[in-house]
C-alpha positions, 0 to 999 in steps of 0.5 A, a space after each residue: 108546469 112542474 117548475 110552478 108546482 115546485 115553487 108553489 110547494 117551496 113557498 108553502 114550506 117557507 111559510 110554515 118554516 117562517 111561522 114556526 120561527 116567529 112562533 118560537 121567538 114569541 114563545 121565548 118573549 112571552 113565556 120562557 124569558 118571563 118565567 126565567 126572570 120570575 124564577 131568578 127573583 124567587 131564588 134571590 128572595 129565598 136566599 135573602 130570607 134565609 140570610 135574614 133568618 140566619 142572622 136573626 138566629 145568630 143574634 138570638 144565640 148571642 143574647 142567651 
């Protein structure tokens, strides 16, 4: 009986461990990775916009 109880408890603990691992992987796939990608895209857009603005201002300065 004690062996069966021990194995049953280990099975329950393994289930929650596996569930936590799968949950973490799905969070990475569905939340964290897309968020990082979106953040990097936004930074690139900001940098490109800033560069365009600086070039425009430089051209305006050269005209006057």
